[in-house]
N, C-alpha and C positions, 0 to 999 in steps of 0.2 A: 423480369426481362429488362435489358438495358433500354433506355429511352430511344437511342438511335434506331433500334430494331422495331420499336413500336411506331416510330415515324415512318420507317420503310413500309411496314404493314399497312398503314393508313394510306400512303401514296398508291400502293398497288390496289387497295380496295377502291379508292376513288377512281383509278384508271379503269378498272373492270366495270365500275358503275357507269362510266361514260360510254362503254361499249355495249351496254344492255340494249339500246334501241336497235343497233345493227344485228345483235343476236336474236332479238325478238321478231323484228320485222324483215330482216334481210333473208335472202333465199339460201345462203350457203354457210352461215356461221352459227347456227343454233347450238352446236356442240360447245360453244363458249360457256354456257351455263354449267357444264361439267368441268371445264378447264379451271375456272376460278376457284372452286373449293379444293380441287385436287392440287392446285398450285400451292395453296397455303399448307396443306397436309405435307406435301413433299418438301416445301421450304422449311417447315418446322422440324421435320426429320433431320435435315442437314444442320439446321441451327442448333438443335439439341446436341448433336455431336460436337459442334464447335464450343458450346457453353460447357459441355462435359470436360473437354480438354483444357478449357481456359475459364474455370469458375470465377476467377477474380474479376473478369470483365463484367459480370452481372451486377456488381455494386457500383460501377462507375457513375458519377454524377454527370448530368448533361453539360458539356462544355459551352462556352459562350458562342462559339462559332456555329453551333447547331441551331441556335435561335436565329442567328443572322441568315443561315441557309434557309431556314423555314420561311422567313420573311421574303427572301429572294424568290423562292419557289412559288409562293403565293402571288407575287407580282407577275410572274410569268403565267401561272396556271389560270388565274382569273380571266384575263382576256382570251386565253386559249379556249377555255370552256365556253365563253360567249360565242366564239366562232364555231365550235363543235355543235353547240345547241342550235345555232342559227342555220346551219347547213349540215345535217347529219350524214348526207351522202358524199360529202367531200372528205376523202381519206387522208390527205397529207397532215391536217391538224392532229388527227388521232395518232398517226405514226410519230409525229414530233412529240406529242404527249408521252407516248410509250418510250421513246428514246430518252426523254428527260427523266422519267421515272427510273429507267434502267441504269443510266449513268449515276444518278444520285444514290440509288440503292447500293450499287457495288462500291461506290466511293465511301459511303457511310459504313458498310460492312468491312471495308479495308481499314478504315480508321479505328473501327471497334476491335477487330480481331486479326488484321493483317491481310495482305493481298492474296495469299494462298487460300485463306478461308473464303475470301470474297470470290475468288475464281472457282472454288468448289461448288458454289451455287449457280454457276453459269448454266448447267443443264436444266435447272428448274426455271431459270429466266427464259431460256429458249422454248421450253414447254409452254410458258405463258404466252409467248409471241405467236404460238400456233393458232390462237383465237383472235388475233388482230387482223382485220380485213386487209386484203392486198390492195395496192394501188389499182384503180379501175382498169388501166391499160394492161397491167400484168394479169389481172383476173380474166379479162376478156380473151387475152392471148392464150391462157391456159385452157379456157373453155373451148375455144376453137380447135386447139391442138388435141385435147382429150376427145372431143366429139368426133373429129376426123379419124382418130385411131380406133375408137370403139366401133364406129360405123364400118370402117374398112375391114376390121377383123371379123365383125359379125357377118358381113357379106361373104367373106371367104369361107366361113363355116357353111353357109347356105349353099355356096357353089360346090363345096366338097360333098355335100349331100345330094347334089343333082338338082337343086332348085335354082332356076334362072333369075335370081334376085339382082336388081339393078340399083346402083347408088346414084341419086340425083341430089347433089349438094349434101344437105343434112337429112335426106330422106332415103328410105329403102322401099322399093316397089317390087311387087310380084303380081303380074297381070294388072288388074284394075285397083288392087289394094295398095294403099300408100301408108307407110309408117313414118311418123314425124319423130325425130330425135331432138327434143327441145333442150334449152340450156340446162334445165333442171335434171335432165337425163344424161348429161354429158359425162357424168362421173366425177365432176369436180368436188361435189360434197363428200362422196365416199373417199376420194383420194386425200382430201384435206383431213378428214376424220381419221383415216388410217395413219397418216403422217403424225397427227397428234397422238394417236394410240401407240405408235412406235416410239415416240419421245417419252411417253408415260412408261411403257414397259422397260425401256432402256434405263430410266431412272429408278423404277421400282426394283429392278433386279441388279442394280449397281453395275451395269455393263461398262466395259472400257470404251473409250471414244471410238476407236476403229469399228468395234462391233455395233455401236449405236448408228454410225454412218451406214454400215451394211444393212442394219435393220430398217433404216429409212428407205434405202434402195429396195429392200424386200417389200416394204409397204406399198411403194409405187407399182411394183410388179404385181403384187396381190390385188391391188385396186384395179389394174388394167384387166387382169383375168376375171375378177369378180364382176366388173362392169360389163365386160364383153358377154359373159355368161348370162347376166341379167337382160342385156339388150337382145340377145338371141332368143331367150325364153319369151320375152314380151312380144318381140316381132313375130315369132312363129305362132304365138297365141293369137295375135291379130290376123295374121295371114290365113290361118286355118280355122279359127273359131270366132272371128269378128272383133270389132273394136270394143264392144261392150265387155267382152271377156278379158281383153287386155287391160282395160281401165280398171276392172275389178281386181286384177292381180297385181297392178302396178306397185302399190305401197308395200304389200306383203312381200313381193319379190325383192324390193329394195332392202327391207329390213333383214330378210333371210340372207341375202348376199352379203350384207355388212357383217352380220353375226358370224357367218362362216369365215369371212375374210379376217375378222378380229381374232378368231380362234386359231386360224392358220398363222397369223402374225405372232401370237403368243407362243405357238409351238416353235417358230423360228427363233424367237428370243430365248426360250428355255433351252433350245439346242445349243445356243451360244455360251451358256454358262460353263465355267471351268469345272472339270471333274477330276477327282482323285480316287483312284482304285474303285471306279464304278459309282462313286458317291458324288452327287451334285453339290457344288460349293457356291454359296452366294456371298460375295465379298462386300463389306461395307467400305465405302470410300469417303473419308472425312475431308 
């Protein structure tokens, strides 16, 4: 493998390593442990096509400017890592770190195989960014929006069934029973996970860009439907069977809803594949 590509792989591996504390201890980004290995698999699949079309690139000796770039990157990353380690909850340094790795990666790929080849790996880069924590203000705004939508739709279902459920902020009440919809139940985890899944399915099936964008929109819709169904199930369980029953069903309902949502999303992605005379065609995009 050409030395610049090895350098790029090391940069991404280091970046993912810096995100491990957020994935491990954060509430919303645990799926990052799945994103990292899938990123390298998808990236290698793309790079293998590039090397296959340009085999002469594999024997290139590392140019002098690569070592200069390595030194410059180290000068920037060392203080940046000190900041990241000192305050793991401050998101801007991690985003700056990711931007630095992204720009350098695509620059090196362009110098190695051309800008067209570099651009072909953009979907894989976007997939990697799905595991990067949002800015705190953006994250909280999404949580509030998703929570309000899920609670409002859940209440409408109860009203259609004839149950006089009231909404008080982020709570649903029926008589004396109160259901709390916490941040963890807002649906942001499943929404983010399904967007990541949509990006993965889009790259796995080599979908065209417009179809990938539609698939992301489909992921958000599926997430809303799945989260509303889960919230309704848990709320009705607590209203009619007690809080203990709802607590016991909480995790299982979440996993089941995500599994069904992921299957539905794959069905949407599969339906987007081009077909010739009734035969499904999966196109490789170099």
